[in-house]
N, C-alpha and C positions, 0 to 999 in steps of 0.2 A: 514550423511543425505544428500540426493541429493538436489540441489537448486531448488526452485520452478520455474516453467516456467514463462516466461515474460507474463505480462498481459497488455492489452491495457488501454488507459485512460478511455474509456467507461466501461470496465470490472472493473476498480478500483472503479467506482461509485457503482456498484453492490456489490463488496466485502466490501466497507465501510459500507453499510447497514448491511451486515451479520456479520461483525466484531463487530458492535455496539450491535446487537441483533441477536443471533444465533437461528437456528431451526425455520425458518419462512417458510410459504407456498409461492408458487410462487406469488399468489395474494397479500400477505403481502409485499413481496419484491417489486413487481410492485408499490403498493401504496406508499411505502416509497421512492422509486427512483423517482416517478413522483412528489413527494413533492419537490424534488431538481432540477429535469430536466424535460423539456417539451418534453418527448419522447412518442412514441407509445408504448402501453403495450406489443405488440408483440416483439418490440426491446429488452425490458428487458428480456423477456422469451428466446429470442435467445441468449442473453448474458449469462443467467443462463446455457443454454445448452453448450455453448462454454466453460464456466468455468468448467463444469462437465467433458467434454472431456479432458480438460487440467489437470484434477486431482486435482484442487485446491478447489473444492466444493464436498461435499458428500451429501447424502440424506438418509432419513429414511421414509419408507411408513407409512402413517397414514390414514387408510381407503382408500378412492379413491384419496387422496392427498399425496404429498411428502413434507417433511420438509427439507429444505436445511441448511447446516452448512459448515463453512470454514474448510478445511483440512490442511491449512497452516495459520500461524499467520501473523498478520499485520507486526510484526517485521521481520519475514523471508522475506516477500515481499519487505519491505523497504530496507533491507540489500542488496537484489538482485538488486533492481532498482538503489540503490546508487552506487553499484559496476559497474553496466552497464553504468550509466551516467559518472562516473569517467573515465572508460576505453574509452568510446566513445568520450567524449568531451575534456578530459585532458590527454589522453594517459596513464591513470592509475596513474598519478602523483598527490598526495594529496596536496602538498604545493601550486602549482599554483592555484588549485581550491579554497583552503581556502583564498589565497591572493586575488583572484578575488572577492569572496563574501564579504570579509572584506572591500575591496576598493570600491565595487560597490553597496553595500547594506547599507542603513542608519541603524545604530545600536544605540540602547538606551544605556545609561550608565549601566543599569542592564545587558544588553546583553554583553557589553564589559567586565564587571566584571566576568560574567559567563565564557566567553572565556578564560580570564586570569586564572581563577580558574581551568578550565579543563586542560589547558596547564601545570600549576603548578602541578596538581595531576599526570599527565602523566610523568612529569620529575621526580617526587619523586618515581614513580614506576620503573623508569629506562628503560622505553620503548620508 
């Protein structure tokens, strides 16, 4: 499966709405985005069109309206963005990135336990 195209920060806001509730009209998307962001409704509609051109949104006609839906999952986009970030900022090296976040981000005891558990699970799998 080809990787999804990169989407901008503003496009993420629109996608978040459609990942939460799919098959919305443009006006419903606008309403939900405006609850989070103080944007012009035309901006949201422009972003919908951009996402359509990129192939990450689909639509189905319903009378004179269209209902929009994501054609890619949030997980696919997160995976793509994570890989892009890792490559851009850390030269693709996972260890330095993890070390940076562990050293620079306050972690709760629960989060530290989760990290240890994930590393232990990975070691048991032999990967």
